[in-house]
ZAMIMI-393329 format. One record per residue (C-alpha): residue number from 1; y, x, z; residue in three letters; chain. Coordinates in Angstrom, 2 decimals, always signed. Example, Ala and Ser with C-alpha at 12.3 -4.5 7.8 and 13.67 -1.06 7.14 Angstrom:
# ZAMIMI-393329
atom lumba 1; v -4.50; u +12.30; w +7.80; rofi ALA; pami A
atom lumba 2; v -1.06; u +13.67; w +7.14; rofi SER; pami A
***
This chain:
# ZAMIMI-393329
atom lumba 1; v +72.96; u +118.97; w +104.09; rofi MET; pami A
atom lumba 2; v +73.46; u +115.50; w +105.60; rofi SER; pami A
atom lumba 3; v +75.53; u +112.89; w +103.80; rofi LYS; pami A
atom lumba 4; v +79.14; u +112.29; w +104.80; rofi VAL; pami A
atom lumba 5; v +79.40; u +109.07; w +106.80; rofi ARG; pami A
atom lumba 6; v +82.33; u +106.87; w +105.77; rofi LEU; pami A
atom lumba 7; v +83.62; u +104.26; w +108.21; rofi GLY; pami A
atom lumba 8; v +85.30; u +101.38; w +106.37; rofi PHE; pami A
atom lumba 9; v +87.56; u +98.66; w +107.81; rofi ILE; pami A
atom lumba 10; v +89.66; u +96.12; w +105.91; rofi VAL; pami A
atom lumba 11; v +92.50; u +94.11; w +107.41; rofi ASN; pami A
atom lumba 12; v +91.99; u +90.97; w +105.28; rofi PRO; pami A
atom lumba 13; v +95.51; u +89.60; w +105.76; rofi ILE; pami A
atom lumba 14; v +97.45; u +92.85; w +105.25; rofi ALA; pami A
atom lumba 15; v +100.15; u +92.59; w +102.59; rofi GLY; pami A
atom lumba 16; v +100.01; u +88.82; w +102.20; rofi MET; pami A
atom lumba 17; v +103.63; u +88.41; w +103.23; rofi GLY; pami A
atom lumba 18; v +105.04; u +90.70; w +100.54; rofi GLY; pami A
atom lumba 19; v +105.16; u +88.53; w +97.44; rofi ALA; pami A
atom lumba 20; v +106.43; u +85.50; w +99.40; rofi VAL; pami A
atom lumba 21; v +109.28; u +87.47; w +100.96; rofi GLY; pami A
atom lumba 22; v +108.08; u +87.64; w +104.58; rofi LEU; pami A
atom lumba 23; v +108.11; u +91.46; w +104.89; rofi LYS; pami A
atom lumba 24; v +104.94; u +91.44; w +106.97; rofi GLY; pami A
atom lumba 25; v +102.14; u +89.28; w +108.38; rofi THR; pami A
atom lumba 26; v +102.34; u +90.10; w +112.09; rofi ASP; pami A
atom lumba 27; v +102.13; u +87.18; w +114.51; rofi GLY; pami A
atom lumba 28; v +103.13; u +83.75; w +113.21; rofi GLU; pami A
atom lumba 29; v +104.28; u +85.25; w +109.90; rofi ALA; pami A
atom lumba 30; v +100.66; u +84.94; w +108.72; rofi TYR; pami A
atom lumba 31; v +100.72; u +81.15; w +109.07; rofi ASN; pami A
atom lumba 32; v +104.05; u +81.01; w +107.28; rofi GLU; pami A
atom lumba 33; v +102.65; u +83.18; w +104.50; rofi ALA; pami A
atom lumba 34; v +99.81; u +80.69; w +104.01; rofi LEU; pami A
atom lumba 35; v +102.30; u +77.80; w +103.86; rofi LYS; pami A
atom lumba 36; v +104.19; u +79.63; w +101.13; rofi ARG; pami A
atom lumba 37; v +101.04; u +80.06; w +99.06; rofi GLY; pami A
atom lumba 38; v +100.36; u +83.74; w +99.80; rofi ALA; pami A
atom lumba 39; v +97.11; u +85.15; w +98.46; rofi GLU; pami A
atom lumba 40; v +94.96; u +87.98; w +99.90; rofi PRO; pami A
atom lumba 41; v +95.89; u +91.46; w +98.74; rofi VAL; pami A
atom lumba 42; v +93.72; u +93.79; w +100.84; rofi ALA; pami A
atom lumba 43; v +90.29; u +92.87; w +99.40; rofi PRO; pami A
atom lumba 44; v +91.46; u +93.74; w +95.88; rofi ARG; pami A
atom lumba 45; v +92.95; u +97.05; w +97.04; rofi ARG; pami A
atom lumba 46; v +89.78; u +97.82; w +99.00; rofi ALA; pami A
atom lumba 47; v +87.60; u +97.16; w +95.94; rofi LEU; pami A
atom lumba 48; v +89.82; u +99.38; w +93.79; rofi GLU; pami A
atom lumba 49; v +89.36; u +102.20; w +96.31; rofi PHE; pami A
atom lumba 50; v +85.59; u +101.86; w +96.41; rofi LEU; pami A
atom lumba 51; v +85.11; u +101.54; w +92.66; rofi ASN; pami A
atom lumba 52; v +87.30; u +104.60; w +92.09; rofi SER; pami A
atom lumba 53; v +84.88; u +106.82; w +94.05; rofi ILE; pami A
atom lumba 54; v +82.62; u +108.71; w +91.68; rofi SER; pami A
atom lumba 55; v +80.83; u +110.70; w +94.40; rofi ALA; pami A
atom lumba 56; v +77.38; u +109.54; w +95.51; rofi VAL; pami A
atom lumba 57; v +76.52; u +111.79; w +98.45; rofi ASP; pami A
atom lumba 58; v +77.85; u +109.58; w +101.25; rofi PHE; pami A
atom lumba 59; v +76.80; u +106.66; w +103.45; rofi ALA; pami A
atom lumba 60; v +78.90; u +103.71; w +104.58; rofi ILE; pami A
atom lumba 61; v +79.24; u +102.22; w +108.05; rofi ILE; pami A
atom lumba 62; v +81.30; u +99.08; w +107.57; rofi VAL; pami A
atom lumba 63; v +82.85; u +96.21; w +109.49; rofi ALA; pami A
atom lumba 64; v +81.07; u +92.95; w +108.85; rofi ASP; pami A
atom lumba 65; v +82.28; u +90.03; w +106.75; rofi GLY; pami A
atom lumba 66; v +85.88; u +89.83; w +105.56; rofi CYS; pami A
atom lumba 67; v +86.73; u +93.07; w +107.36; rofi MET; pami A
atom lumba 68; v +84.72; u +95.18; w +104.94; rofi GLY; pami A
atom lumba 69; v +81.18; u +94.17; w +104.05; rofi LEU; pami A
atom lumba 70; v +82.23; u +91.35; w +101.70; rofi ASN; pami A
atom lumba 71; v +84.10; u +93.87; w +99.57; rofi VAL; pami A
atom lumba 72; v +81.47; u +96.62; w +99.72; rofi VAL; pami A
atom lumba 73; v +78.74; u +94.33; w +98.38; rofi VAL; pami A
atom lumba 74; v +80.94; u +93.62; w +95.34; rofi GLU; pami A
atom lumba 75; v +81.44; u +97.34; w +94.68; rofi SER; pami A
atom lumba 76; v +79.43; u +100.01; w +92.89; rofi ARG; pami A
atom lumba 77; v +78.51; u +101.48; w +96.30; rofi HIS; pami A
atom lumba 78; v +76.83; u +98.42; w +97.84; rofi ARG; pami A
atom lumba 79; v +73.55; u +100.32; w +98.31; rofi ASP; pami A
atom lumba 80; v +75.16; u +103.02; w +100.47; rofi ARG; pami A
atom lumba 81; v +75.62; u +100.76; w +103.52; rofi VAL; pami A
atom lumba 82; v +73.55; u +102.05; w +106.44; rofi VAL; pami A
atom lumba 83; v +75.10; u +100.05; w +109.27; rofi GLU; pami A
atom lumba 84; v +77.25; u +96.94; w +109.70; rofi THR; pami A
atom lumba 85; v +79.41; u +96.43; w +112.78; rofi ILE; pami A
atom lumba 86; v +80.35; u +92.97; w +113.99; rofi GLY; pami A
atom lumba 87; v +80.72; u +90.22; w +114.84; rofi PRO; pami A
atom lumba 88; v +83.80; u +89.34; w +112.79; rofi VAL; pami A
atom lumba 89; v +85.44; u +85.92; w +113.28; rofi PRO; pami A
atom lumba 90; v +86.84; u +83.83; w +110.41; rofi ASP; pami A
atom lumba 91; v +90.36; u +84.44; w +111.73; rofi ARG; pami A
atom lumba 92; v +90.59; u +88.12; w +112.59; rofi THR; pami A
atom lumba 93; v +93.07; u +89.84; w +114.90; rofi SER; pami A
atom lumba 94; v +94.13; u +93.35; w +115.84; rofi ARG; pami A
atom lumba 95; v +91.61; u +93.21; w +118.68; rofi ASN; pami A
atom lumba 96; v +88.79; u +93.08; w +116.13; rofi ASP; pami A
atom lumba 97; v +90.17; u +96.15; w +114.34; rofi THR; pami A
atom lumba 98; v +90.46; u +98.08; w +117.60; rofi ILE; pami A
atom lumba 99; v +86.99; u +97.07; w +118.81; rofi ARG; pami A
atom lumba 100; v +85.22; u +97.96; w +115.56; rofi ILE; pami A
atom lumba 101; v +87.08; u +101.24; w +115.10; rofi ALA; pami A
atom lumba 102; v +86.16; u +102.31; w +118.64; rofi ARG; pami A
atom lumba 103; v +82.51; u +101.53; w +117.96; rofi GLU; pami A
atom lumba 104; v +82.60; u +103.73; w +114.85; rofi MET; pami A
atom lumba 105; v +83.74; u +106.82; w +116.77; rofi VAL; pami A
atom lumba 106; v +80.81; u +109.22; w +117.04; rofi GLY; pami A
atom lumba 107; v +79.01; u +107.60; w +114.09; rofi LYS; pami A
atom lumba 108; v +81.26; u +108.60; w +111.19; rofi ILE; pami A
atom lumba 109; v +82.97; u +111.64; w +109.66; rofi ASP; pami A
atom lumba 110; v +85.99; u +109.80; w +108.21; rofi LEU; pami A
atom lumba 111; v +87.46; u +106.37; w +108.89; rofi LEU; pami A
atom lumba 112; v +89.14; u +104.69; w +105.93; rofi VAL; pami A
atom lumba 113; v +91.11; u +101.54; w +106.64; rofi PHE; pami A
atom lumba 114; v +92.84; u +99.15; w +104.25; rofi VAL; pami A
atom lumba 115; v +96.11; u +97.75; w +105.60; rofi GLY; pami A
atom lumba 116; v +99.68; u +98.59; w +106.49; rofi GLY; pami A
atom lumba 117; v +101.64; u +100.10; w +109.38; rofi ASP; pami A
atom lumba 118; v +100.44; u +97.45; w +111.82; rofi GLY; pami A
atom lumba 119; v +96.82; u +98.25; w +111.02; rofi THR; pami A
atom lumba 120; v +97.59; u +101.97; w +111.37; rofi ALA; pami A
atom lumba 121; v +98.89; u +101.29; w +114.88; rofi ARG; pami A
atom lumba 122; v +95.66; u +99.47; w +115.76; rofi ASP; pami A
atom lumba 123; v +93.54; u +102.33; w +114.41; rofi ILE; pami A
atom lumba 124; v +95.64; u +104.82; w +116.38; rofi TYR; pami A
atom lumba 125; v +95.12; u +102.81; w +119.57; rofi GLU; pami A
atom lumba 126; v +91.37; u +102.80; w +118.93; rofi ALA; pami A
atom lumba 127; v +90.63; u +106.39; w +117.88; rofi VAL; pami A
atom lumba 128; v +93.75; u +108.48; w +118.61; rofi ASP; pami A
atom lumba 129; v +92.96; u +111.92; w +117.14; rofi THR; pami A
atom lumba 130; v +89.21; u +111.85; w +117.79; rofi LYS; pami A
atom lumba 131; v +88.23; u +111.55; w +114.09; rofi ILE; pami A
atom lumba 132; v +89.98; u +111.95; w +110.71; rofi PRO; pami A
atom lumba 133; v +91.48; u +108.76; w +109.30; rofi VAL; pami A
atom lumba 134; v +92.87; u +107.77; w +105.91; rofi LEU; pami A
atom lumba 135; v +94.81; u +104.62; w +105.05; rofi GLY; pami A
atom lumba 136; v +94.47; u +102.74; w +101.76; rofi VAL; pami A
atom lumba 137; v +97.92; u +101.17; w +101.26; rofi PRO; pami A
atom lumba 138; v +97.84; u +97.38; w +101.35; rofi SER; pami A
atom lumba 139; v +100.65; u +96.37; w +103.69; rofi GLY; pami A
atom lumba 140; v +104.15; u +95.13; w +102.95; rofi VAL; pami A
atom lumba 141; v +105.92; u +98.09; w +104.50; rofi LYS; pami A
atom lumba 142; v +104.17; u +101.40; w +104.88; rofi MET; pami A
atom lumba 143; v +106.49; u +103.86; w +106.61; rofi PHE; pami A
atom lumba 144; v +103.68; u +105.87; w +108.24; rofi SER; pami A
atom lumba 145; v +102.47; u +109.17; w +106.80; rofi ALA; pami A
atom lumba 146; v +98.79; u +108.24; w +107.09; rofi VAL; pami A
atom lumba 147; v +98.35; u +106.49; w +103.72; rofi PHE; pami A
atom lumba 148; v +97.22; u +107.74; w +100.37; rofi ALA; pami A
atom lumba 149; v +99.77; u +107.00; w +97.66; rofi THR; pami A
atom lumba 150; v +97.46; u +104.45; w +95.96; rofi THR; pami A
atom lumba 151; v +93.87; u +103.21; w +96.34; rofi PRO; pami A
atom lumba 152; v +92.88; u +105.55; w +93.50; rofi ARG; pami A
atom lumba 153; v +94.47; u +108.48; w +95.30; rofi SER; pami A
atom lumba 154; v +92.56; u +107.53; w +98.45; rofi ALA; pami A
atom lumba 155; v +89.33; u +107.75; w +96.47; rofi ALA; pami A
atom lumba 156; v +90.25; u +111.23; w +95.20; rofi ARG; pami A
atom lumba 157; v +91.12; u +112.40; w +98.72; rofi VAL; pami A
atom lumba 158; v +87.78; u +111.08; w +99.98; rofi PHE; pami A
atom lumba 159; v +85.93; u +112.95; w +97.22; rofi GLU; pami A
atom lumba 160; v +87.74; u +116.16; w +98.17; rofi GLU; pami A
atom lumba 161; v +86.90; u +115.47; w +101.82; rofi PHE; pami A
atom lumba 162; v +83.22; u +115.36; w +100.86; rofi ILE; pami A
atom lumba 163; v +83.59; u +118.69; w +99.02; rofi ARG; pami A
atom lumba 164; v +85.45; u +120.25; w +101.95; rofi GLY; pami A
atom lumba 165; v +88.66; u +120.62; w +99.94; rofi GLY; pami A
atom lumba 166; v +91.01; u +118.80; w +102.31; rofi CYS; pami A
atom lumba 167; v +93.25; u +120.15; w +105.04; rofi VAL; pami A
atom lumba 168; v +93.19; u +118.04; w +108.23; rofi ILE; pami A
atom lumba 169; v +96.68; u +117.58; w +109.66; rofi VAL; pami A
atom lumba 170; v +98.29; u +115.31; w +112.23; rofi GLU; pami A
atom lumba 171; v +100.63; u +112.74; w +110.63; rofi ARG; pami A
atom lumba 172; v +103.00; u +110.15; w +112.11; rofi GLU; pami A
atom lumba 173; v +102.12; u +106.51; w +112.77; rofi VAL; pami A
atom lumba 174; v +105.36; u +104.53; w +112.41; rofi LEU; pami A
atom lumba 175; v +106.07; u +100.83; w +112.60; rofi ASP; pami A
atom lumba 176; v +109.02; u +98.47; w +112.84; rofi ILE; pami A
atom lumba 177; v +109.96; u +95.28; w +114.62; rofi ASP; pami A
atom lumba 178; v +109.14; u +92.76; w +111.88; rofi GLU; pami A
atom lumba 179; v +111.36; u +90.02; w +113.34; rofi ASP; pami A
atom lumba 180; v +114.32; u +92.41; w +113.35; rofi ALA; pami A
atom lumba 181; v +113.35; u +93.59; w +109.86; rofi TYR; pami A
atom lumba 182; v +113.60; u +90.01; w +108.57; rofi ARG; pami A
atom lumba 183; v +117.11; u +89.85; w +110.04; rofi ARG; pami A
atom lumba 184; v +118.04; u +93.01; w +108.12; rofi GLY; pami A
atom lumba 185; v +117.75; u +95.41; w +111.06; rofi VAL; pami A
atom lumba 186; v +115.60; u +98.48; w +110.46; rofi LEU; pami A
atom lumba 187; v +114.26; u +99.95; w +113.70; rofi ASN; pami A
atom lumba 188; v +111.52; u +102.49; w +113.01; rofi VAL; pami A
atom lumba 189; v +109.49; u +103.66; w +116.01; rofi LYS; pami A
atom lumba 190; v +107.04; u +106.53; w +116.32; rofi LEU; pami A
atom lumba 191; v +103.82; u +105.36; w +117.99; rofi TYR; pami A
atom lumba 192; v +101.67; u +108.46; w +117.75; rofi GLY; pami A
atom lumba 193; v +99.68; u +110.65; w +115.39; rofi PHE; pami A
atom lumba 194; v +96.42; u +110.42; w +113.46; rofi LEU; pami A
atom lumba 195; v +94.39; u +113.22; w +111.93; rofi LYS; pami A
atom lumba 196; v +94.65; u +112.82; w +108.16; rofi ILE; pami A
atom lumba 197; v +92.80; u +114.62; w +105.32; rofi PRO; pami A
atom lumba 198; v +95.44; u +115.89; w +102.91; rofi VAL; pami A
atom lumba 199; v +94.87; u +117.01; w +99.34; rofi PHE; pami A
atom lumba 200; v +97.68; u +117.83; w +96.90; rofi GLY; pami A
atom lumba 201; v +100.31; u +115.09; w +96.82; rofi GLU; pami A
atom lumba 202; v +97.82; u +112.26; w +97.23; rofi MET; pami A
atom lumba 203; v +99.01; u +111.35; w +100.75; rofi VAL; pami A
atom lumba 204; v +102.50; u +109.96; w +101.23; rofi GLN; pami A
atom lumba 205; v +105.12; u +111.23; w +103.66; rofi SER; pami A
atom lumba 206; v +106.78; u +109.08; w +106.31; rofi SER; pami A
atom lumba 207; v +109.96; u +107.17; w +105.50; rofi LYS; pami A
atom lumba 208; v +113.23; u +109.02; w +106.06; rofi THR; pami A
atom lumba 209; v +116.42; u +107.21; w +107.12; rofi VAL; pami A
atom lumba 210; v +119.79; u +108.64; w +106.05; rofi PHE; pami A
atom lumba 211; v +123.19; u +107.76; w +107.53; rofi SER; pami A
atom lumba 212; v +126.50; u +109.62; w +107.51; rofi SER; pami A
atom lumba 213; v +130.13; u +109.18; w +106.49; rofi TYR; pami A
atom lumba 214; v +129.62; u +111.03; w +103.20; rofi ASN; pami A
atom lumba 215; v +126.54; u +108.92; w +102.59; rofi GLU; pami A
atom lumba 216; v +128.66; u +105.76; w +102.84; rofi GLU; pami A
atom lumba 217; v +131.22; u +107.12; w +100.37; rofi GLU; pami A
atom lumba 218; v +128.37; u +107.98; w +98.03; rofi ASN; pami A
atom lumba 219; v +127.02; u +104.42; w +98.24; rofi LYS; pami A
atom lumba 220; v +130.45; u +103.00; w +97.44; rofi ILE; pami A
atom lumba 221; v +130.68; u +105.18; w +94.32; rofi GLY; pami A
atom lumba 222; v +127.29; u +103.94; w +93.13; rofi ILE; pami A
atom lumba 223; v +128.18; u +100.30; w +93.82; rofi ALA; pami A
atom lumba 224; v +131.53; u +100.50; w +92.01; rofi LYS; pami A
atom lumba 225; v +129.91; u +101.91; w +88.89; rofi PHE; pami A
atom lumba 226; v +127.27; u +99.15; w +88.80; rofi VAL; pami A
atom lumba 227; v +129.86; u +96.40; w +89.24; rofi ILE; pami A
atom lumba 228; v +132.28; u +97.78; w +86.66; rofi GLU; pami A
atom lumba 229; v +129.56; u +98.13; w +84.03; rofi ASN; pami A
atom lumba 230; v +127.82; u +94.79; w +84.60; rofi LEU; pami A
atom lumba 231; v +128.24; u +92.08; w +81.96; rofi SER; pami A
atom lumba 232; v +129.43; u +88.76; w +83.40; rofi ARG; pami A
atom lumba 233; v +126.57; u +86.89; w +81.74; rofi ASP; pami A
atom lumba 234; v +123.90; u +89.09; w +83.31; rofi THR; pami A
atom lumba 235; v +121.85; u +87.98; w +86.31; rofi LEU; pami A
atom lumba 236; v +122.07; u +90.77; w +88.90; rofi LEU; pami A
atom lumba 237; v +119.09; u +91.15; w +91.23; rofi ILE; pami A
atom lumba 238; v +119.45; u +93.53; w +94.17; rofi LEU; pami A
atom lumba 239; v +116.38; u +94.94; w +95.86; rofi GLY; pami A
atom lumba 240; v +116.04; u +96.06; w +99.49; rofi PRO; pami A
atom lumba 241; v +118.05; u +98.83; w +101.13; rofi GLY; pami A
atom lumba 242; v +121.57; u +99.72; w +102.21; rofi SER; pami A
atom lumba 243; v +122.41; u +101.69; w +99.05; rofi THR; pami A
atom lumba 244; v +121.64; u +98.73; w +96.81; rofi VAL; pami A
atom lumba 245; v +123.25; u +96.15; w +99.10; rofi LYS; pami A
atom lumba 246; v +126.53; u +98.06; w +99.07; rofi LYS; pami A
atom lumba 247; v +126.99; u +96.33; w +95.70; rofi ILE; pami A
atom lumba 248; v +126.93; u +92.92; w +97.41; rofi ALA; pami A
atom lumba 249; v +129.35; u +94.16; w +100.05; rofi GLU; pami A
atom lumba 250; v +131.87; u +95.19; w +97.39; rofi LEU; pami A
atom lumba 251; v +131.44; u +91.79; w +95.74; rofi LEU; pami A
atom lumba 252; v +132.22; u +90.21; w +99.15; rofi SER; pami A
atom lumba 253; v +128.98; u +88.24; w +98.88; rofi GLN; pami A
atom lumba 254; v +126.25; u +87.59; w +101.44; rofi PRO; pami A
atom lumba 255; v +122.98; u +89.53; w +101.24; rofi TYR; pami A
atom lumba 256; v +119.70; u +90.21; w +103.02; rofi THR; pami A
atom lumba 257; v +119.31; u +93.92; w +103.69; rofi LEU; pami A
atom lumba 258; v +115.54; u +94.03; w +103.28; rofi MET; pami A
atom lumba 259; v +115.03; u +91.26; w +100.72; rofi GLY; pami A
atom lumba 260; v +115.75; u +90.43; w +97.07; rofi PHE; pami A
atom lumba 261; v +119.06; u +88.68; w +96.36; rofi ASP; pami A
atom lumba 262; v +120.49; u +87.39; w +93.07; rofi ALA; pami A
atom lumba 263; v +124.08; u +87.14; w +91.80; rofi TYR; pami A
atom lumba 264; v +125.69; u +85.72; w +88.67; rofi TYR; pami A
atom lumba 265; v +129.30; u +86.20; w +87.63; rofi ASP; pami A
atom lumba 266; v +130.01; u +87.84; w +91.00; rofi GLY; pami A
atom lumba 267; v +128.62; u +84.96; w +93.09; rofi LYS; pami A
atom lumba 268; v +125.38; u +84.69; w +95.03; rofi VAL; pami A
atom lumba 269; v +122.77; u +82.37; w +93.51; rofi VAL; pami A
atom lumba 270; v +119.79; u +83.21; w +95.72; rofi GLY; pami A
atom lumba 271; v +119.02; u +85.06; w +98.95; rofi LEU; pami A
atom lumba 272; v +115.79; u +86.60; w +100.25; rofi ASP; pami A
atom lumba 273; v +113.86; u +85.41; w +97.22; rofi LEU; pami A
atom lumba 274; v +110.07; u +85.25; w +96.94; rofi SER; pami A
atom lumba 275; v +108.13; u +86.39; w +93.88; rofi GLU; pami A
atom lumba 276; v +107.95; u +82.84; w +92.50; rofi LYS; pami A
atom lumba 277; v +111.64; u +82.23; w +93.13; rofi GLU; pami A
atom lumba 278; v +112.53; u +85.47; w +91.33; rofi LEU; pami A
atom lumba 279; v +110.28; u +84.61; w +88.39; rofi PHE; pami A
atom lumba 280; v +111.74; u +81.12; w +88.02; rofi ASP; pami A
atom lumba 281; v +115.33; u +82.38; w +88.36; rofi LEU; pami A
atom lumba 282; v +114.86; u +85.10; w +85.74; rofi ILE; pami A
atom lumba 283; v +113.51; u +82.57; w +83.25; rofi ASN; pami A
atom lumba 284; v +116.31; u +80.13; w +84.05; rofi ARG; pami A
atom lumba 285; v +118.85; u +82.77; w +83.08; rofi TYR; pami A
atom lumba 286; v +117.03; u +83.52; w +79.81; rofi ASN; pami A
atom lumba 287; v +115.75; u +86.87; w +81.11; rofi ARG; pami A
atom lumba 288; v +119.11; u +88.60; w +80.72; rofi LYS; pami A
atom lumba 289; v +118.88; u +90.48; w +83.97; rofi VAL; pami A
atom lumba 290; v +119.56; u +93.78; w +85.71; rofi LEU; pami A
atom lumba 291; v +117.40; u +94.70; w +88.70; rofi ILE; pami A
atom lumba 292; v +118.71; u +97.45; w +90.98; rofi VAL; pami A
atom lumba 293; v +116.24; u +99.37; w +93.14; rofi LEU; pami A
atom lumba 294; v +116.36; u +102.42; w +95.39; rofi SER; pami A
atom lumba 295; v +113.41; u +104.68; w +96.29; rofi PRO; pami A
atom lumba 296; v +112.11; u +104.88; w +99.83; rofi ILE; pami A
atom lumba 297; v +113.51; u +108.00; w +101.48; rofi GLY; pami A
atom lumba 298; v +110.95; u +110.73; w +102.04; rofi GLY; pami A
atom lumba 299; v +108.30; u +108.93; w +99.96; rofi GLN; pami A
atom lumba 300; v +109.90; u +108.22; w +96.59; rofi GLY; pami A
atom lumba 301; v +108.29; u +104.85; w +95.96; rofi PHE; pami A
atom lumba 302; v +110.39; u +102.54; w +93.77; rofi ILE; pami A
atom lumba 303; v +107.72; u +99.84; w +93.38; rofi LEU; pami A
atom lumba 304; v +104.94; u +98.71; w +95.68; rofi GLY; pami A
atom lumba 305; v +106.42; u +99.49; w +99.09; rofi ARG; pami A
atom lumba 306; v +108.49; u +96.79; w +100.79; rofi GLY; pami A
atom lumba 307; v +109.35; u +95.11; w +97.47; rofi ASN; pami A
atom lumba 308; v +106.12; u +93.38; w +96.41; rofi GLN; pami A
atom lumba 309; v +108.20; u +90.36; w +95.36; rofi GLN; pami A
atom lumba 310; v +108.79; u +92.37; w +92.19; rofi LEU; pami A
atom lumba 311; v +105.34; u +91.64; w +90.80; rofi SER; pami A
atom lumba 312; v +103.74; u +93.04; w +87.64; rofi PRO; pami A
atom lumba 313; v +104.50; u +89.85; w +85.70; rofi ARG; pami A
atom lumba 314; v +108.19; u +90.10; w +86.63; rofi ILE; pami A
atom lumba 315; v +108.36; u +93.78; w +85.71; rofi ILE; pami A
atom lumba 316; v +106.81; u +92.99; w +82.33; rofi ARG; pami A
atom lumba 317; v +109.16; u +90.14; w +81.39; rofi ILE; pami A
atom lumba 318; v +112.27; u +92.02; w +82.57; rofi VAL; pami A
atom lumba 319; v +111.31; u +95.33; w +80.97; rofi GLY; pami A
atom lumba 320; v +111.79; u +98.81; w +82.36; rofi LEU; pami A
atom lumba 321; v +115.09; u +99.26; w +80.53; rofi ASN; pami A
atom lumba 322; v +116.58; u +96.52; w +82.69; rofi ASN; pami A
atom lumba 323; v +115.65; u +98.15; w +85.99; rofi ILE; pami A
atom lumba 324; v +118.23; u +100.57; w +87.37; rofi LEU; pami A
atom lumba 325; v +117.23; u +103.15; w +89.98; rofi ILE; pami A
atom lumba 326; v +119.97; u +104.26; w +92.38; rofi VAL; pami A
atom lumba 327; v +119.89; u +106.81; w +95.19; rofi ALA; pami A
atom lumba 328; v +122.39; u +108.78; w +97.21; rofi THR; pami A
atom lumba 329; v +122.53; u +112.53; w +96.68; rofi ARG; pami A
atom lumba 330; v +120.99; u +113.33; w +100.06; rofi SER; pami A
atom lumba 331; v +118.05; u +111.00; w +99.44; rofi LYS; pami A
atom lumba 332; v +117.29; u +112.15; w +95.90; rofi ILE; pami A
atom lumba 333; v +117.64; u +115.83; w +96.85; rofi ARG; pami A
atom lumba 334; v +114.40; u +115.64; w +98.82; rofi ASP; pami A
atom lumba 335; v +112.54; u +113.66; w +96.15; rofi LEU; pami A
atom lumba 336; v +111.20; u +115.83; w +93.34; rofi LYS; pami A
atom lumba 337; v +109.34; u +112.86; w +91.83; rofi THR; pami A
atom lumba 338; v +109.35; u +109.07; w +92.09; rofi LEU; pami A
atom lumba 339; v +106.24; u +106.95; w +92.62; rofi ARG; pami A
atom lumba 340; v +104.93; u +103.48; w +91.78; rofi VAL; pami A
atom lumba 341; v +102.01; u +101.46; w +93.13; rofi ASP; pami A
atom lumba 342; v +102.37; u +97.96; w +91.64; rofi THR; pami A
atom lumba 343; v +98.72; u +97.01; w +92.12; rofi GLY; pami A
atom lumba 344; v +98.27; u +97.01; w +88.32; rofi ASP; pami A
atom lumba 345; v +97.01; u +100.43; w +87.21; rofi SER; pami A
atom lumba 346; v +97.77; u +99.78; w +83.54; rofi ASN; pami A
atom lumba 347; v +101.36; u +98.90; w +84.36; rofi LEU; pami A
atom lumba 348; v +101.65; u +101.96; w +86.61; rofi ASP; pami A
atom lumba 349; v +100.69; u +104.16; w +83.68; rofi ARG; pami A
atom lumba 350; v +103.24; u +102.43; w +81.43; rofi GLU; pami A
atom lumba 351; v +105.98; u +103.03; w +83.99; rofi ILE; pami A
atom lumba 352; v +105.21; u +106.72; w +84.50; rofi CYS; pami A
atom lumba 353; v +107.91; u +108.55; w +82.55; rofi ARG; pami A
atom lumba 354; v +111.22; u +110.32; w +83.06; rofi TYR; pami A
atom lumba 355; v +114.03; u +108.02; w +84.21; rofi VAL; pami A
atom lumba 356; v +117.72; u +108.32; w +84.94; rofi LYS; pami A
atom lumba 357; v +118.79; u +107.79; w +88.55; rofi VAL; pami A
atom lumba 358; v +122.38; u +106.81; w +89.34; rofi LEU; pami A
atom lumba 359; v +123.47; u +109.12; w +92.19; rofi VAL; pami A
atom lumba 360; v +127.25; u +108.54; w +92.25; rofi ASP; pami A
atom lumba 361; v +130.03; u +107.00; w +90.17; rofi TYR; pami A
atom lumba 362; v +128.98; u +107.59; w +86.52; rofi ASN; pami A
atom lumba 363; v +126.69; u +110.46; w +87.58; rofi GLU; pami A
atom lumba 364; v +122.99; u +110.47; w +86.76; rofi PHE; pami A
atom lumba 365; v +120.10; u +112.85; w +87.27; rofi ILE; pami A
atom lumba 366; v +116.60; u +112.70; w +85.82; rofi THR; pami A
atom lumba 367; v +113.42; u +112.25; w +87.82; rofi ARG; pami A
atom lumba 368; v +109.83; u +111.82; w +86.74; rofi LYS; pami A
atom lumba 369; v +107.89; u +108.76; w +87.85; rofi ILE; pami A
atom lumba 370; v +104.32; u +109.80; w +88.62; rofi VAL; pami A
atom lumba 371; v +101.18; u +107.75; w +89.04; rofi CYS; pami A
atom lumba 372; v +97.59; u +108.67; w +89.81; rofi ASP; pami A
***
């Protein structure tokens, strides 16, 4: 039996905008991310994926340089490389992803890419449904249903793919207008479908958007309860999403729909904050803080998707007891579990427990946070 041939492509700049509050790295946002001190995320996620693979009966065809080979040679599977595809420039673009992915078609059994929704779009343009594809999550926003839940999950799916234990299904490739997203406008567009190997609950669903009159009343009930039970000397930090930002609306304060905003004694003290700005602000207020988050509809992620400003060091100094999860009834009804992918596997395991979720005025339900 011949070895499974793994195609491997890394988008080296994917996810760099998250911690610095840019909500993506498309176009000129990459340059701005560098100005703000953003650091690469994808190589670390790629290495975690590779080092989590315990199987040995496979070969690797990989993009050259920073788009794959540099990471593979650092991994436990460096000796499995049978072909390198290039050239790869110092400053890569979507054209490089498309070109290399197209060259891999016919040579590989499964293409694994490391990136976000933008990278998924490029892979879709290159291979369509010709070969199975699996995404290792490393973007800022990942609304598409083509990603494993974590790099470790991606490794487990790949191992099952080798054993023939996966079901191949077509899943949605979704993306948004990043410029509109930064202005607080969420426009999700379906671009096409990729063939994805699915095993258990290791592959995430696409994001679901909810909106109705009853949904708005539900959000108001949640917001009123948070405001009425908040101590005046507590720094309130609101994460992304319309459910959470209803709190700011009831306070008659400005907010950024898709960013992190901070309030003290009912007044705004910071808008669209980066990871460093959040860290400094929390310490300035002596760490007496309440962070309010809402899971992504259809996926259940509360950390690691669209809110990378909330880094592991922030989560640790704030403490899990000072993070409040809120969700409307219609959203939580379809989420049997919640998920985290902070990029720190030890922290993920610490977080995995049963938590209360505020679903209306003074009404809570319990959900389990799961990790891989």
